[in-house]
Every structure is written in structure tokens, then in C-alpha cells.
ZATORDO-231210 format. One record per residue (C-alpha): residue number from 1; residue in one letter; x, y, z. Coordinates in pm, 1 decimal. Layout:
BEGIN
node seq=NUM	type=A	px=X	py=Y	pz=Z
...
// end
This chain:
BEGIN
node seq=1	type=M	px=1572.7	py=-2939.6	pz=-1387.6
node seq=2	type=K	px=1237.1	py=-3103.5	pz=-1268.2
node seq=3	type=K	px=860.8	py=-3013.1	pz=-1421.5
node seq=4	type=L	px=642.0	py=-2793.4	pz=-1241.9
node seq=5	type=F	px=355.2	py=-2999.9	pz=-1214.0
node seq=6	type=V	px=540.6	py=-3223.7	pz=-982.3
node seq=7	type=I	px=622.0	py=-2950.0	pz=-739.3
node seq=8	type=V	px=251.0	py=-2946.2	pz=-579.8
node seq=9	type=F	px=253.0	py=-2591.6	pz=-525.2
node seq=10	type=L	px=17.0	py=-2489.3	pz=-246.7
node seq=11	type=L	px=-261.9	py=-2348.3	pz=-433.2
node seq=12	type=V	px=-472.0	py=-2277.6	pz=-111.7
node seq=13	type=A	px=-376.3	py=-1968.4	pz=114.0
node seq=14	type=M	px=-22.9	py=-2020.1	pz=268.2
node seq=15	type=V	px=-49.1	py=-2077.3	pz=619.5
node seq=16	type=S	px=224.2	py=-1981.1	pz=862.2
node seq=17	type=C	px=454.2	py=-2277.5	pz=939.5
node seq=18	type=K	px=472.8	py=-2130.5	pz=1326.2
node seq=19	type=Y	px=137.4	py=-2055.9	pz=1427.0
node seq=20	type=G	px=-209.2	py=-2214.2	pz=1386.2
node seq=21	type=L	px=-458.9	py=-2080.8	pz=1129.1
node seq=22	type=Y	px=-684.1	py=-1949.6	pz=1401.8
node seq=23	type=E	px=-557.3	py=-1790.4	pz=1726.8
node seq=24	type=T	px=-906.4	py=-1785.5	pz=1902.0
node seq=25	type=G	px=-1242.2	py=-2018.5	pz=1900.0
node seq=26	type=D	px=-1245.4	py=-2396.3	pz=1959.5
node seq=27	type=S	px=-1380.3	py=-2528.3	pz=1622.2
node seq=28	type=E	px=-1264.5	py=-2822.6	pz=1473.5
node seq=29	type=L	px=-995.7	py=-2609.4	pz=1269.1
node seq=30	type=S	px=-891.4	py=-2397.2	pz=1576.3
node seq=31	type=Y	px=-603.1	py=-2583.7	pz=1614.6
node seq=32	type=L	px=-520.8	py=-2665.4	pz=1277.5
node seq=33	type=R	px=-163.9	py=-2575.1	pz=1196.2
node seq=34	type=A	px=104.9	py=-2668.0	pz=898.3
node seq=35	type=D	px=478.9	py=-2737.2	pz=923.4
node seq=36	type=F	px=782.5	py=-2867.2	pz=689.6
node seq=37	type=V	px=834.4	py=-3235.5	pz=762.5
node seq=38	type=E	px=1012.3	py=-3560.7	pz=636.1
node seq=39	type=A	px=702.6	py=-3789.1	pz=645.3
node seq=40	type=S	px=702.3	py=-4171.2	pz=637.3
node seq=41	type=T	px=481.1	py=-4407.2	pz=479.3
node seq=42	type=N	px=387.4	py=-4770.3	pz=598.1
node seq=43	type=G	px=408.3	py=-5095.7	pz=382.2
node seq=44	type=V	px=89.0	py=-4991.9	pz=238.9
node seq=45	type=G	px=221.6	py=-4664.5	pz=129.9
node seq=46	type=A	px=-0.9	py=-4452.2	pz=374.9
node seq=47	type=F	px=171.0	py=-4208.8	pz=611.8
node seq=48	type=T	px=192.4	py=-4289.8	pz=943.9
node seq=49	type=S	px=465.1	py=-4076.5	pz=1102.9
node seq=50	type=A	px=638.0	py=-3711.7	pz=1069.5
node seq=51	type=V	px=961.2	py=-3524.0	pz=1224.8
node seq=52	type=T	px=895.1	py=-3165.5	pz=1153.5
node seq=53	type=D	px=1197.6	py=-2930.3	pz=1106.0
node seq=54	type=D	px=1179.5	py=-2816.7	pz=1469.5
node seq=55	type=G	px=1249.3	py=-3189.1	pz=1569.1
node seq=56	type=V	px=946.1	py=-3269.5	pz=1696.3
node seq=57	type=S	px=854.8	py=-3640.5	pz=1620.1
node seq=58	type=L	px=430.0	py=-3668.0	pz=1539.2
node seq=59	type=T	px=272.4	py=-3996.5	pz=1501.5
node seq=60	type=L	px=-18.7	py=-3953.3	pz=1235.4
node seq=61	type=S	px=-362.9	py=-4128.4	pz=1312.4
node seq=62	type=P	px=-541.3	py=-4240.7	pz=1136.4
node seq=63	type=A	px=-277.8	py=-4325.6	pz=857.5
node seq=64	type=L	px=-320.3	py=-4062.4	pz=568.0
node seq=65	type=Y	px=-351.3	py=-4177.7	pz=197.4
node seq=66	type=V	px=-283.5	py=-3907.4	pz=-59.7
node seq=67	type=D	px=-343.6	py=-3910.8	pz=-424.0
node seq=68	type=W	px=3.1	py=-3862.0	pz=-529.2
node seq=69	type=K	px=97.1	py=-4244.0	pz=-524.2
node seq=70	type=P	px=375.0	py=-4216.0	pz=-243.4
node seq=71	type=K	px=586.5	py=-4587.2	pz=-228.9
node seq=72	type=A	px=587.7	py=-4822.4	pz=72.0
node seq=73	type=R	px=800.3	py=-4763.9	pz=371.5
node seq=74	type=A	px=1008.8	py=-4411.5	pz=200.0
node seq=75	type=V	px=1032.5	py=-4098.4	pz=315.3
node seq=76	type=Y	px=902.9	py=-3782.5	pz=166.0
node seq=77	type=R	px=959.0	py=-3393.7	pz=202.2
node seq=78	type=A	px=639.9	py=-3265.6	pz=251.7
node seq=79	type=M	px=401.1	py=-2994.4	pz=403.6
node seq=80	type=L	px=170.9	py=-3113.3	pz=680.8
node seq=81	type=Y	px=-151.2	py=-2983.7	pz=787.1
node seq=82	type=Y	px=-255.5	py=-3128.6	pz=1120.5
node seq=83	type=D	px=-496.3	py=-3064.7	pz=1417.9
node seq=84	type=K	px=-383.1	py=-3039.5	pz=1786.2
node seq=85	type=V	px=-126.1	py=-3300.5	pz=1941.5
node seq=86	type=E	px=-142.4	py=-3505.9	pz=2227.3
node seq=87	type=N	px=109.8	py=-3705.7	pz=2352.3
node seq=88	type=G	px=261.1	py=-3728.4	pz=2009.2
node seq=89	type=V	px=-19.2	py=-3827.6	pz=1813.7
node seq=90	type=T	px=-186.9	py=-3606.2	pz=1603.0
node seq=91	type=K	px=-481.5	py=-3629.7	pz=1326.4
node seq=92	type=P	px=-347.6	py=-3524.2	pz=979.8
node seq=93	type=I	px=-572.1	py=-3338.0	pz=765.8
node seq=94	type=S	px=-353.3	py=-3274.8	pz=426.2
node seq=95	type=L	px=15.6	py=-3402.2	pz=314.9
node seq=96	type=Q	px=95.0	py=-3163.9	pz=24.3
node seq=97	type=S	px=473.2	py=-3294.8	pz=-159.8
node seq=98	type=V	px=711.8	py=-3044.3	pz=-163.9
node seq=99	type=L	px=952.9	py=-3069.8	pz=-415.4
node seq=100	type=L	px=1318.6	py=-3161.9	pz=-329.1
node seq=101	type=L	px=1598.7	py=-2975.9	pz=-551.1
node seq=102	type=K	px=1893.6	py=-3188.4	pz=-540.7
node seq=103	type=P	px=2204.3	py=-2980.6	pz=-625.0
node seq=104	type=K	px=2348.0	py=-3095.0	pz=-1011.6
node seq=105	type=T	px=2675.1	py=-3029.2	pz=-1110.7
node seq=106	type=K	px=2742.0	py=-2879.4	pz=-1497.5
node seq=107	type=D	px=2872.0	py=-3203.5	pz=-1598.9
node seq=108	type=E	px=2534.0	py=-3345.0	pz=-1480.4
node seq=109	type=E	px=2306.9	py=-3060.9	pz=-1595.4
node seq=110	type=K	px=2403.9	py=-2983.7	pz=-1981.3
node seq=111	type=E	px=2212.9	py=-2721.7	pz=-2064.0
node seq=112	type=W	px=1998.7	py=-2463.4	pz=-1798.8
node seq=113	type=H	px=1800.0	py=-2168.5	pz=-1780.3
node seq=114	type=T	px=1779.1	py=-1842.8	pz=-1542.0
node seq=115	type=D	px=1414.6	py=-1734.2	pz=-1635.1
node seq=116	type=P	px=1314.0	py=-1485.4	pz=-1367.3
node seq=117	type=L	px=1067.0	py=-1573.2	pz=-1111.5
node seq=118	type=G	px=947.7	py=-1455.9	pz=-789.4
node seq=119	type=L	px=1171.7	py=-1480.4	pz=-440.0
node seq=120	type=E	px=964.9	py=-1425.1	pz=-127.3
node seq=121	type=S	px=1260.9	py=-1556.6	pz=85.3
node seq=122	type=I	px=1518.8	py=-1812.5	pz=156.4
node seq=123	type=W	px=1616.4	py=-1962.9	pz=480.2
node seq=124	type=I	px=1775.0	py=-2287.9	pz=653.7
node seq=125	type=S	px=1537.5	py=-2507.8	pz=850.6
node seq=126	type=K	px=1603.7	py=-2526.0	pz=1211.0
node seq=127	type=N	px=1753.1	py=-2881.3	pz=1179.1
node seq=128	type=K	px=1979.6	py=-2767.3	pz=942.6
node seq=129	type=R	px=1857.9	py=-3043.4	pz=688.2
node seq=130	type=Y	px=1682.3	py=-2813.6	pz=431.0
node seq=131	type=A	px=1720.4	py=-2439.2	pz=283.1
node seq=132	type=N	px=1379.3	py=-2342.9	pz=195.4
node seq=133	type=L	px=1222.9	py=-2127.0	pz=-65.9
node seq=134	type=S	px=933.3	py=-1946.0	pz=-79.1
node seq=135	type=L	px=892.4	py=-1870.9	pz=-444.7
node seq=136	type=I	px=596.2	py=-1717.5	pz=-692.4
node seq=137	type=I	px=573.8	py=-1867.4	pz=-1041.6
node seq=138	type=K	px=409.6	py=-1689.7	pz=-1292.8
node seq=139	type=K	px=162.9	py=-1914.6	pz=-1563.6
node seq=140	type=G	px=-101.2	py=-1846.4	pz=-1833.8
node seq=141	type=S	px=-381.5	py=-2008.0	pz=-1680.9
node seq=142	type=N	px=-517.9	py=-1950.4	pz=-1306.5
node seq=143	type=T	px=-664.9	py=-2302.4	pz=-1317.1
node seq=144	type=S	px=-315.9	py=-2542.1	pz=-1329.9
node seq=145	type=L	px=42.8	py=-2527.2	pz=-1390.2
node seq=146	type=S	px=186.6	py=-2591.1	pz=-1687.5
node seq=147	type=S	px=413.9	py=-2902.7	pz=-1726.5
node seq=148	type=A	px=633.3	py=-2740.8	pz=-1952.3
node seq=149	type=Q	px=798.0	py=-2524.3	pz=-1695.9
node seq=150	type=K	px=1106.8	py=-2661.5	pz=-1523.0
node seq=151	type=I	px=1255.7	py=-2540.1	pz=-1193.2
node seq=152	type=G	px=1617.3	py=-2708.4	pz=-1098.0
node seq=153	type=V	px=1947.8	py=-2613.4	pz=-868.6
node seq=154	type=L	px=2310.9	py=-2607.6	pz=-1030.9
node seq=155	type=K	px=2594.7	py=-2621.9	pz=-811.9
node seq=156	type=E	px=2798.0	py=-2387.0	pz=-988.4
node seq=157	type=A	px=3138.6	py=-2419.0	pz=-768.6
node seq=158	type=V	px=3288.0	py=-2550.1	pz=-413.2
node seq=159	type=T	px=3532.5	py=-2331.5	pz=-286.5
node seq=160	type=K	px=3702.7	py=-2392.6	pz=73.6
node seq=161	type=H	px=3767.3	py=-2136.9	pz=338.6
node seq=162	type=E	px=3902.9	py=-2181.1	pz=715.1
node seq=163	type=K	px=3580.5	py=-2293.6	pz=838.7
node seq=164	type=G	px=3506.6	py=-2564.1	pz=576.2
node seq=165	type=K	px=3353.1	py=-2526.2	pz=209.7
node seq=166	type=A	px=3133.7	py=-2275.1	pz=25.7
node seq=167	type=Y	px=2884.7	py=-2401.2	pz=-181.9
node seq=168	type=H	px=2766.1	py=-2180.7	pz=-458.3
node seq=169	type=F	px=2407.7	py=-2287.1	pz=-614.4
node seq=170	type=L	px=2232.7	py=-2121.2	pz=-883.6
node seq=171	type=L	px=1854.6	py=-2169.8	pz=-897.8
node seq=172	type=T	px=1723.2	py=-2265.2	pz=-1284.2
node seq=173	type=H	px=1413.8	py=-2187.8	pz=-1390.1
node seq=174	type=Y	px=1267.6	py=-2248.8	pz=-1768.8
node seq=175	type=Q	px=931.6	py=-2055.4	pz=-1837.7
node seq=176	type=A	px=914.1	py=-2235.9	pz=-2171.6
node seq=177	type=G	px=758.3	py=-1933.7	pz=-2317.3
node seq=178	type=Q	px=462.3	py=-1969.0	pz=-2120.1
node seq=179	type=P	px=221.2	py=-1639.0	pz=-2067.0
node seq=180	type=E	px=277.5	py=-1511.2	pz=-1724.3
node seq=181	type=Y	px=-106.3	py=-1345.3	pz=-1653.9
node seq=182	type=Y	px=-115.1	py=-1551.1	pz=-1290.3
node seq=183	type=S	px=65.8	py=-1595.6	pz=-1007.6
node seq=184	type=V	px=114.4	py=-1890.0	pz=-819.4
node seq=185	type=K	px=298.5	py=-1919.5	pz=-485.4
node seq=186	type=G	px=472.5	py=-2233.1	pz=-338.7
node seq=187	type=Y	px=752.3	py=-2386.3	pz=-150.0
node seq=188	type=V	px=1082.5	py=-2592.3	pz=-293.2
node seq=189	type=S	px=1346.8	py=-2736.2	pz=-19.2
node seq=190	type=I	px=1720.0	py=-2818.3	pz=-136.6
node seq=191	type=P	px=1880.5	py=-3088.9	pz=53.5
node seq=192	type=I	px=2175.0	py=-2964.0	pz=258.4
node seq=193	type=Y	px=2176.4	py=-3298.3	pz=546.9
node seq=194	type=N	px=2550.9	py=-3387.4	pz=397.8
node seq=195	type=Y	px=2689.9	py=-3080.1	pz=443.9
node seq=196	type=Y	px=2878.1	py=-2968.6	pz=768.8
node seq=197	type=S	px=2919.6	py=-2736.6	pz=1068.9
node seq=198	type=G	px=3124.1	py=-2409.3	pz=902.2
node seq=199	type=D	px=2999.2	py=-2489.3	pz=568.3
node seq=200	type=S	px=2871.8	py=-2161.7	pz=369.4
node seq=201	type=L	px=2605.1	py=-2199.2	pz=130.6
node seq=202	type=Y	px=2512.3	py=-1917.1	pz=-162.7
node seq=203	type=I	px=2199.4	py=-1930.0	pz=-322.9
node seq=204	type=T	px=2142.7	py=-1727.8	pz=-643.7
node seq=205	type=V	px=1791.0	py=-1632.3	pz=-784.0
node seq=206	type=N	px=1715.3	py=-1475.0	pz=-1096.5
node seq=207	type=T	px=1416.8	py=-1262.0	pz=-1003.2
node seq=208	type=Y	px=1192.6	py=-983.2	pz=-1197.3
node seq=209	type=K	px=1383.7	py=-738.9	pz=-999.2
node seq=210	type=G	px=1726.5	py=-869.2	pz=-1079.0
node seq=211	type=K	px=1961.2	py=-1116.2	pz=-915.3
node seq=212	type=V	px=1936.3	py=-1187.4	pz=-572.6
node seq=213	type=V	px=2229.7	py=-1390.8	pz=-378.6
node seq=214	type=K	px=2163.8	py=-1519.8	pz=-23.8
node seq=215	type=S	px=2437.1	py=-1667.1	pz=204.7
node seq=216	type=F	px=2412.5	py=-1884.3	pz=498.7
node seq=217	type=L	px=2651.4	py=-2011.8	pz=752.4
node seq=218	type=L	px=2566.2	py=-2364.1	pz=847.7
// end
């Protein structure tokens, strides 16, 4: 499981991934929007391009430098806030890293926890490369996330059916005994680009209201 402090949960007000922040006016922020993307860096670690989950390719100008130290010539899962697009070029406003939860088998993950958390929604990206989860995490401070909490995805089983394979995932969460005074909302993504059309996903989450299972046909 991965430590929550690297999730970079979005502490600002969450923005719709389909519509701009503002629908009227013509200020600098009038065209600001947010999308899940695969963002690419250049030779010095600055982000110069991105592809949205809708398949739109964007050139970022000027190149965007971030403080979470991405590697050069690498691709990252992220939430991109950006200005209006003209001929495929946009001015990036901010880029927040989104935690990528690669499913692990029971042999790889010897110990796991299913402490409850809040679940708003689960959906498959339009390009069918990711399963995205909108989560609510409880914490003891309103300033930062505790590095003691951990989150991950366990691949519990793989079965076959007439159209393909069924993958059974369990979202794991370790609260580490931390107080639950404040809530933080954010997103995580599960990569599914190695799966095939006809495969099924079953994602189980232990919430404060009980166990939730969501199923998807790819």
C-alpha cells in the first residue's frame, strides 16, 4: 500500500471534469477547466504535453514546472487545470499528481487493511485506460494528511466468463489509528489498459455505510 501523503489529494474545491469553472464572463479564469490526463515531461522534467481521458491531445505552453519532482521524459497520471485551447495549445495553470494504484496480488501484498473511507463514485475513463475513484479520507488535522495512512488495491481473484476475464479488486485502506476529525476529498486511478474488451471489473470498497461493490464491463 502507498502512503497517503503522496496522493496529493486536491485540497482546493474540486472542479468538474466536464465543464469550466465559470460559465459566464470573460476574465482570465473564465475558460479554466480541469481534466484527468496523462502528462508528459521533456528532458528537464517540465510538462510540455498531455492527453485527456477524452483523447484530446494538448500542447502546454509555456512548459509547466511542478514541485513534486517528476522525472525527465516520463508520463504521469494527473489532474490538469488549464486555460482555453487554441489550435491544440493551452496555457497550463496547475498540474496535480493523481495516485496510480496498481493492483497487487495476495503474494505481493502480505498484509492489508480495509479501514472504512468515504466513496463518492467510481467510473471508467472514456478511453478505458483507468478506473477512477472519488474518495473521502478522514484525518486528524485540517492542514495536512498523515503519512501513516496507506491505500492500495488488492487483486483478490481472476475468473473466466464467456466474454473474457473477471477481475476482482479490493480497495485497501490503513487508517493507522489516526483521528477522523476532518475530511479530505480526492481522486485515485487504477490502470486497466492491459485488460481487454469483454473483461469485467468488480471493485469492492469498505465505506462508512458498509461494503460497496461496483461492476464494469470493458
